[in-house]
C-alpha positions as CSV (number, residue, x, y, z in Angstrom):
1,X,-65.2,-104.1,-50.4
2,X,-66.6,-101.7,-47.7
3,X,-68.2,-104.6,-45.9
4,X,-64.9,-106.5,-45.7
5,X,-63.1,-103.4,-44.5
6,X,-65.9,-102.8,-41.9
7,X,-65.8,-106.4,-40.7
8,X,-62.0,-106.4,-40.5
9,X,-62.0,-103.3,-38.2
10,X,-64.4,-104.9,-35.7
11,X,-62.7,-106.6,-32.7
12,X,-63.1,-110.3,-33.0
13,X,-63.3,-112.5,-29.9
14,X,-60.3,-114.7,-29.5
15,X,-59.4,-117.8,-27.8
16,X,-55.7,-118.9,-27.9
17,X,-54.7,-122.3,-26.7
18,X,-51.2,-122.9,-25.5
19,X,-49.8,-125.7,-27.7
20,X,-47.8,-127.5,-24.9
21,X,-50.3,-127.2,-22.1
22,X,-54.0,-127.8,-21.5
23,X,-54.5,-124.1,-20.9
24,X,-55.8,-121.2,-23.0
25,X,-55.8,-117.4,-22.8
26,X,-59.3,-115.9,-23.2
27,X,-59.9,-112.6,-24.9
28,X,-63.6,-112.0,-25.5
29,X,-64.4,-108.2,-25.4
30,X,-67.9,-107.1,-26.4
31,X,-68.5,-110.6,-27.7
32,X,-71.9,-112.2,-28.3
33,X,-72.8,-114.4,-25.3
34,X,-73.7,-117.3,-27.6
35,X,-70.4,-117.2,-29.3
36,X,-68.5,-117.1,-26.0
37,X,-70.5,-120.0,-24.6
38,X,-69.9,-122.0,-27.8
39,X,-66.1,-121.3,-27.6
40,X,-65.9,-122.3,-24.0
41,X,-68.0,-125.4,-24.7
42,X,-65.6,-126.4,-27.4
43,X,-62.5,-125.8,-25.2
44,X,-64.0,-127.6,-22.1
45,X,-65.7,-130.4,-24.0
46,X,-69.1,-129.5,-22.6
47,X,-72.3,-129.3,-24.5
48,X,-74.4,-126.2,-23.8
49,X,-78.0,-125.5,-24.5
50,X,-78.8,-121.8,-24.5
51,X,-82.2,-120.4,-23.8
52,X,-83.4,-118.1,-26.6
53,X,-83.9,-115.3,-24.0
54,X,-80.1,-115.3,-23.3
55,X,-78.9,-112.3,-25.3
56,X,-76.3,-109.6,-25.1
57,X,-72.5,-109.2,-25.1
58,X,-70.0,-110.0,-22.4
59,X,-66.3,-109.4,-21.6
60,X,-64.3,-112.4,-20.6
61,X,-60.5,-111.8,-20.6
62,X,-57.8,-113.7,-18.9
63,X,-54.4,-112.1,-18.5
64,X,-52.7,-115.5,-18.3
65,X,-53.6,-119.0,-19.6
66,X,-56.4,-120.7,-17.7
67,X,-57.3,-124.3,-17.3
68,X,-60.6,-125.7,-18.6
69,X,-62.1,-125.7,-15.1
70,X,-61.0,-122.0,-14.6
71,X,-62.5,-121.0,-18.0
72,X,-65.8,-122.7,-17.2
73,X,-65.9,-121.0,-13.7
74,X,-65.1,-117.6,-15.3
75,X,-67.9,-118.1,-17.8
76,X,-70.4,-118.9,-15.1
77,X,-69.3,-115.8,-13.1
78,X,-69.6,-113.5,-16.1
79,X,-73.0,-114.9,-17.1
80,X,-74.2,-114.4,-13.5
81,X,-73.2,-110.8,-13.7
82,X,-75.5,-110.5,-16.7
83,X,-78.5,-112.2,-14.9
84,X,-78.0,-115.6,-16.4
85,X,-77.3,-118.9,-14.7
86,X,-75.9,-122.3,-15.6
87,X,-77.7,-125.5,-14.7
88,X,-75.9,-128.8,-15.1
89,X,-77.7,-131.9,-16.3
90,X,-76.1,-135.4,-16.8
91,X,-75.8,-134.8,-20.6
92,X,-75.5,-131.0,-21.1
93,X,-75.4,-127.6,-19.5
94,X,-78.2,-125.1,-19.8
95,X,-77.7,-121.4,-19.9
96,X,-80.9,-119.5,-18.9
97,X,-82.2,-116.5,-17.0
98,X,-81.4,-116.7,-13.4
99,X,-85.0,-116.4,-12.3
100,X,-85.9,-119.5,-14.2
101,X,-82.8,-121.4,-13.2
102,X,-84.0,-122.3,-9.7
103,X,-87.0,-124.0,-11.2
104,X,-84.8,-126.4,-13.1
105,X,-83.5,-129.7,-11.7
106,X,-80.4,-129.1,-9.7
107,X,-78.1,-131.2,-7.6
108,X,-79.1,-131.9,-4.1
109,X,-76.4,-131.4,-1.6
110,X,-76.0,-131.8,2.2
111,X,-72.7,-129.9,2.2
112,X,-71.5,-126.5,1.2
113,X,-72.2,-125.2,-2.3
114,X,-69.1,-123.8,-4.1
115,X,-68.9,-121.7,-7.2
116,X,-71.6,-120.0,-9.2
117,X,-74.2,-122.7,-9.3
118,X,-77.7,-123.7,-8.6
119,X,-78.3,-126.3,-5.9
120,X,-80.8,-127.5,-3.4
121,X,-79.6,-127.9,0.1
122,X,-81.5,-129.9,2.7
123,X,-80.9,-129.5,6.4
124,X,-82.2,-132.1,8.8
125,X,-82.9,-130.5,12.2
126,X,-82.8,-132.3,15.5
127,X,-83.3,-129.6,18.2
128,X,-85.6,-127.1,16.6
129,X,-88.8,-127.0,14.5
130,X,-88.2,-126.5,10.8
131,X,-91.5,-124.7,10.5
132,X,-90.6,-122.2,13.3
133,X,-87.2,-121.5,11.7
134,X,-88.5,-120.6,8.3
135,X,-90.0,-117.4,9.7
136,X,-86.7,-116.5,11.3
137,X,-84.5,-117.3,8.3
138,X,-86.6,-116.0,5.5
139,X,-85.6,-112.3,6.0
140,X,-81.9,-113.4,5.9
141,X,-82.2,-115.2,2.6
142,X,-81.5,-113.5,-0.8
143,X,-84.7,-112.8,-2.8
144,X,-83.4,-115.1,-5.6
145,X,-83.3,-118.0,-3.1
146,X,-86.1,-119.9,-1.5
147,X,-86.6,-121.8,1.8
148,X,-89.3,-124.2,2.8
149,X,-90.0,-126.5,5.8
150,X,-91.2,-130.1,5.6
151,X,-92.8,-130.8,9.0
152,X,-93.1,-134.5,8.3
153,X,-89.4,-135.1,8.6
154,X,-88.4,-131.8,10.2
155,X,-86.1,-130.6,7.3
156,X,-85.4,-127.2,5.8
157,X,-85.0,-127.1,2.0
158,X,-83.2,-124.2,0.4
159,X,-83.0,-123.7,-3.4
160,X,-80.0,-121.4,-3.9
161,X,-78.3,-119.6,-6.6
162,X,-74.8,-119.4,-5.1
163,X,-72.3,-116.7,-5.7
164,X,-68.7,-117.9,-5.7
165,X,-67.6,-118.5,-2.1
């Protein structure tokens, strides 16, 4: 009886979907990361694989209903604040420590990276040596990101963990 009373007094994470719209109100306060990821995965239809090192609690609250895309973006932002990153694969989404995320396969893009995501950007240079620019750019790049030159095709490659822009 005491266990039931203790459990009923604990705040439970909630996830309320609006019946007439494809939106939901999120209310996860002090909720286990795995539980929140599972709930957002159920709502968005995404399959998540969570690294066993991903532990802790998070707060993810929306004052008004949010779309599936917004819920996913909010989740990635909250995870990033905790030092975790999300890496998309064709079949599922991995949640893992940020330091390991840039070692995972990530999309390669020639354009601007948007949102909290991992990506590899390649810059083809025409008027400057890629090797010479690495020394100039390295101090300007976040410690979590990497930059490398390929002198054979004069390109700069940057693996980035992007913060919402």
